[in-house]
Each structure stands twice: as structure tokens, then as C-alpha cells.
C-alpha positions as CSV (number, residue, x, y, z in Angstrom):
1,M,29.5,42.6,-52.5
2,K,26.5,43.2,-54.5
3,A,26.7,44.1,-58.2
4,R,24.4,46.6,-59.8
5,F,23.6,47.0,-63.4
6,K,21.9,49.9,-65.2
7,Y,19.9,49.2,-68.4
8,R,18.3,51.5,-70.8
9,I,15.8,50.3,-73.4
10,Y,14.9,51.9,-76.7
11,P,11.5,50.7,-77.6
12,T,10.2,50.9,-81.2
13,P,7.3,53.2,-82.0
14,G,4.9,50.2,-81.7
15,Q,6.3,49.2,-78.4
16,K,6.0,52.8,-77.1
17,H,2.4,52.8,-78.1
18,R,1.7,49.5,-76.2
19,L,3.6,50.7,-73.2
20,A,1.7,54.0,-73.1
21,K,-1.6,52.0,-73.3
22,L,-0.5,49.7,-70.5
23,F,0.6,52.6,-68.2
24,G,-2.7,54.4,-69.0
25,C,-4.7,51.4,-67.9
26,V,-2.7,50.9,-64.8
27,R,-3.2,54.6,-63.9
28,V,-7.0,54.4,-64.5
29,V,-7.3,51.3,-62.3
30,W,-5.2,53.0,-59.5
31,N,-7.2,56.2,-59.6
32,D,-10.6,54.4,-59.7
33,S,-9.8,52.2,-56.8
34,L,-8.3,55.1,-54.8
35,N,-11.4,57.2,-55.4
36,Y,-13.6,54.3,-54.3
37,C,-11.5,53.8,-51.1
38,N,-11.7,57.5,-50.4
39,E,-15.5,57.5,-50.8
40,L,-15.8,54.5,-48.4
41,Y,-13.6,56.3,-45.9
42,K,-15.8,59.4,-46.0
43,K,-18.8,57.2,-45.3
44,G,-17.1,55.7,-42.3
45,N,-16.6,52.2,-43.9
46,K,-13.3,50.2,-43.9
47,K,-11.1,49.9,-46.9
48,P,-12.1,46.8,-49.0
49,S,-9.6,43.9,-49.3
50,N,-7.3,43.6,-52.3
51,A,-9.3,40.7,-53.8
52,E,-12.5,42.8,-53.6
53,L,-10.8,45.7,-55.4
54,Q,-9.6,43.4,-58.1
55,K,-13.0,41.9,-58.6
56,I,-14.6,45.4,-58.9
57,F,-12.1,47.3,-60.9
58,I,-10.4,44.6,-63.1
59,T,-12.9,41.7,-63.5
60,Q,-16.1,43.7,-63.6
61,G,-14.5,46.8,-65.0
62,K,-13.6,44.9,-68.2
63,K,-17.2,43.9,-68.7
64,T,-18.5,47.5,-68.5
65,E,-18.9,49.6,-71.7
66,N,-16.8,52.5,-70.3
67,R,-13.8,50.3,-69.4
68,E,-13.9,47.4,-72.0
69,W,-10.5,48.6,-73.3
70,L,-8.9,47.3,-70.1
71,S,-9.1,43.8,-71.8
72,A,-6.4,44.9,-74.3
73,V,-3.7,44.7,-71.7
74,S,-2.4,41.9,-69.3
75,N,-4.1,41.5,-65.9
76,I,-0.7,41.2,-64.1
77,P,0.2,44.9,-64.2
78,L,-3.3,45.9,-63.2
79,Q,-3.2,43.6,-60.2
80,Q,0.2,44.9,-59.3
81,S,-1.1,48.4,-59.3
82,L,-3.8,47.4,-56.7
83,N,-1.1,45.6,-54.7
84,D,1.0,48.8,-54.7
85,L,-2.1,50.8,-53.6
86,N,-2.7,48.3,-50.8
87,Q,1.0,48.6,-49.7
88,A,0.8,52.4,-49.8
89,Y,-2.3,52.3,-47.5
90,Q,-0.5,49.9,-45.1
91,N,2.6,52.2,-45.0
92,F,0.4,55.2,-44.4
93,F,-1.6,53.6,-41.6
94,K,1.6,52.2,-39.9
95,S,3.1,55.7,-40.1
96,T,0.0,57.4,-38.5
97,K,0.1,54.8,-35.6
98,G,3.8,55.3,-35.1
99,Q,4.7,51.7,-36.0
100,Q,7.0,52.8,-38.8
101,K,10.4,54.5,-38.3
102,G,11.3,57.7,-40.1
103,R,9.2,60.6,-41.3
104,S,5.5,60.4,-41.5
105,I,4.0,59.1,-44.8
106,K,1.2,60.8,-46.6
107,P,-1.8,59.0,-47.9
108,P,-1.7,57.7,-51.5
109,K,-2.3,60.2,-54.3
110,F,-4.0,60.1,-57.6
111,K,-1.8,59.5,-60.6
112,S,-1.7,62.1,-63.4
113,R,-1.4,61.8,-67.1
114,K,2.0,63.6,-67.1
115,S,4.6,61.4,-68.6
116,R,8.3,61.3,-67.6
117,A,9.2,58.7,-70.2
118,D,10.8,61.2,-72.7
119,R,13.1,62.7,-70.1
């Protein structure tokens, strides 16, 4: 028998601000890399590896003037967002080839700024 626990956290205003900043950075890295992969696909190229995406959008992204604010958050959630994007693509491709059971899976979508944190 497996036990399941539900937890609810009540962050302080400072923690809410830091979480919002973190989630915003994760969203930007996801959207930038998804846009890049879509452009490569339109040109007929293959999707780059996860390590290449991390190098482009996290490591080099922190050094650019437009994205220097990515340095304010931890690398781990940013890397995890790229891992999640990679998994979403793998699931989509398996679904299109018929290798995955169940209903067909749509390609990854862009993340919006709408927040469900207050609901």
C-alpha cells in the first residue's frame, strides 16, 4: 500500500517574489528553446541535443545583455525545463510513430505569463 500526502505551502511575500522570478526565468528558457527548435525544424534541420540547448540558452544566455537576469536564479530549474522540453518532444515523436499507447500527443506549446498560483 502506498501512502500519499498533500502539502500546501504559504510563502511569505519575499518568497512569492523569488518564486515568480524563478518561474518567469524557466518560462523564458522554455519558450526561447522551443522557438529555436521550431525554426530549425522549418529549415529542415534536426532538433539539437539537450546539452547544446543548455549551452545556448543558459550558459551563453546569461552572458548576453538581454538575458543577464537569468544569473539571478539557480541553474537547476532552468536545466530541468530543457529536460522537460526534451521529454515532451520524445513523447510527441513516439506518438506520431505509433510507439506510444493511448491518444496522440500534440507537440510542445509555448508557456504563457498567466499564473495559476493564486487559485
